[in-house]
C-alpha positions, 0 to 999 in steps of 0.5 A: 858185903855190907860197903857195896850194899851201902853204895848205889847199884849202878856204881856197884855195877860198874865197879864189878864190870871194872872188875872183871875187865881187870882180870882179862887185863891181868890175863892180857899181861902173860903176853910179856912172860911167854913167846908161845901158846901151849894149846893144852893150857889153853884147851884147859883154859877155855874148858874153865871158863865154860865151865864157870859160865854154864854154872853162872846161867843157872845159879846165878841168873836163871834160877833168882830169874824164875824165883822172881817170875812166880813172885811178881804173879808172872807163868813163873817159866815164860819170861826166864825162858823167853829172855834166855831165848832172846839172849842166843838170838841176840847174839846171833845177829851181832855175829851176823851183823859185825864181822870177826873170825875165831882164831882156833876153830875147827874149820881154820880162820874163816871170817864170820859175818859181813866181808870186811877189809879188816886186818886178821887181827882186829877180826879176833879182837872184835870176836872177843869183845862181842862175847864179852858182852854177856858177861858185863849185862850179867854183872849188872843186872845181877846188881841192878836186882839187888835194889828191887828184891831182896832175893838177889842179893849182894853175896850173890852178885858178887859171886857171879863176879868174882866168876866171870872175873877168874874165868876172865884171867885165861880169856884175856890171855887167850885174847892176846897170845894170838894176836903176838903170834900174827906178828903184833908186838907184846905191847900192842896184843896187851893193849887189845888183849886188856881192851876186849874187856873194856866192854864188860864195864859198859855193859855192866852200867846198861844192864843195871841201869836197866833193870832199875828203871824197867823192875818188871822185865828183870826175869827177862833181863836175868835170863837174857843175860844167861841165854847169852852166856850159854850161846857163847859157851855153845857157839864158841868156847866150848868148840875152840877148846876141843878142836885141838884133840885134847878133849879131857883136858878141855873137859876136866877144866870145864868140870872144874869151873863148873865146881868152883862157880858153885861154889862161890854162889852157894857158899857166898849167897 
């Protein structure tokens, strides 16, 4: 904690974003040990990821945003709410603007976004990369905020980073295994699986720089990161986890993920 407090918050954000990227790579590494994807394990893992992201959105982002908004003299709910809705709109615009495909959706393997000649594998990689952006932004905004307001603590930023890192492990596995099933080699499936997480390190730096340079937007920025993550959970993670009929496993995973993230945030903060 003391070491993180002493370094530049942008560097701390880069380290945090790199940690979550490496967690994705660790999950992707399991393609070297498994030949087929266990759908029950996948759905439980996706539920767990959803629970972590929902808890992180409130405990680490929206709750501090409301408190800071009031301290800055704003209408307490206004800018966190505007940021929250803007985060969802931003992800929706990305969904409409970039061709991509979700491998395990109930409706099948239809391409979303503009028509494209890209391969099925690349479309799946783009889908995951798009939805990793909010996680990186959340880490960056949290670390950037620690340089401005004492209410946002290094411990809270670390808790958020650890929580996102934990849920990135099954996420990396869930990215790489479909690529393996589409006849990609294990090395290439691992490479693209871990590469999908690299955007988190970049987004973390961007998020930290934005809030440090424009301190007044912090309640909006925290809300934006929360809204973007909730959009991903509702639009992709939960539907995928429920699409194969493993509802109880997915729900149990979600409850466990929420509980662990809440524990990390409250106990470390």
